[in-house]
N, C-alpha and C positions, 0 to 999 in steps of 0.2 A: 503494500500498499503505500502511494506518495501524496504528500500533501501540497496540494498547490493553491497559496493564498491560504484561506482558512477552512477548506474543504477537501477531504479525503478523496482521492482518486484512486480507483484499481487499475492494474496496467495487466493486461493479458498477453502473455507472451506465447507467440506461436511459434512452434518447432516444426520444421518440414523435412522431412524425412525422403531421402531422393529414394525413388521406385524405380528399379529398370522397367524401361516400357516394355522390353521383349518378354519379361518374366510375366508382367501385367496382361499384355496379347494371348499370350501360351494359356494361363489361366483362364481369362477370360473366354478364351475357345473352348478352352474344357467342360468349364461351367455351361456354357449355352448349349453344349452338346448334349451333356445330361438333363438339361433344361427341356431339350427337345424330346429328347427320350421319353421325360417323366410325362409330356404335356400331352400322349395320347390317354386318354380314362383309362382303357382296359389295362394297358400296362402298370397306369398308377394304381389301380385296384389292386391289382396280382400282387404288387409289392405290399400294397396297404395288408393283403390278408396274410402276407408271409414274415410279416415284423416278428413275430413271437415265436412261429415254428416253421419248418420247411415245410410244404406242403406237394403234393402228386396232383398229377393232370386233374383224375377225376374229380379230387376234394375241390380243387380251386374250380372247376367246371361247375360244379352244385352250387358253391358258395355266390359264383358271380352270373350264374345264367347261361354262360357261353359255350357254344360247341366246342367239343373236344379237337377240332380240326384249327379252329380258331384260335384257341388257347396254347396249342400247341407251337403255331406260329409265333405267339407273343413271346413264348417263352425262349423258344430259339433266337429271337432277336435278341434277348436278353442276356441269353448265354453270349452269344458273338460279342457283344460289348461287357462281358466280364461282369456283369453286376449281379447273376447268379450262377449257382453251379449245377451239374447234375449227379446225383447221387442215387444207386441202383440197389433196393433190397427185393431179392429175387425177381418178381416180375415189374415191379413197380419203381418210377423212378421220383424221386423227391428233388425238390429244387429250393434249395436255399441260398437265402442272399448273402452274397461273400463281399461286395464291396463296401466296406466301412461308411465311406462319406454316403452313399446312397441309402445304405441304413439309418444313417444319423438322419439325413434329410427326409426321410420318409416318414421315420419316427416324428420327426418335428410335423409334418404335414399334416400326419393322421391325429395328432394330440392337438395340433391347432383347428383343424377342422371337423374331425371326425368323432371326437367325443361328447358324451353327454353332458361334459362339462362347459359346454358353448355360453358364451355371455352375450 
């Protein structure tokens, strides 16, 4: 605090941190790709249903009212993007979310928009 005349005046100091623009561009490209992936309602619902535990195609189809072919297509895309993996148990394949950032973001979106505690 500095006193000017008889009145105290607050001085705010701004500290600018150098940001590498190339790193910022790379991060923006990565995040926008993830947001594009999540912008499809079916993929977002698949991930929201898979937050707490891995699910198989049949279970996801029942929960979301989707056909098996459509579900498999969406899961294949999520696998290609390394968002989910596939784990076989006998004849059933389960799809857990493996990308931590996607898990965190999906959990945040679910808690913000899908829980009964909405304000």
